[in-house]
Phi, psi and omega in degrees: 000359177301322178301321180296319178299313180295322178295315179299320179297319180294328181299327190279358176280111197214170045171184190272139175295341178295342180249051186304328180287333179215090184292351177272351187306323181288349178275333184296127180077008180237178184243127172261116186241131176242135174241124181271178184299337179269002179088007179285127182256133175234138180236138175235141180240108181270143176242152183293345179277006178088017177246163175213157169229164179194173178206149173220115186053239182262011180257125176255154178211165180204171178167203179238156177230154178213135177252124181268180185298336179262018179061035169269124180261122180247125176257124175249115184278141178300318174237121182304133181264142180305134177085358180245143169281154180230105010278163172255121183241136179215158177290144177249146176226162187282134173212162177239164178306132182100342179289147170230142179206171178171191182166167179054038177079014180235145174238131178247136178226135175262109185261144177290134176077179179269118183234000000 
């Protein structure tokens, strides 16, 4: 599940500077997709009510998210996932739908719509 931890961390790097008041706004109703170096795809779907759902292969997960004043995004999973701290917190940065970014063998893409 270490791969899952790295994937979750990559997911939270996010959204458009156009939404400075809510940097998560470009994620609502869209898909945040991470592909790791082995080709494993993980998708997270953020909602404006502070909840998220996601899937990796045949494993689904859900929970709540919170962005603090310093743009640290914390994901609290409904059921703790092996290899992850609960909550898992990472810095978030601005991206818009269509953007791709990455590092450490991972690519993150913010896709339009639920995919």
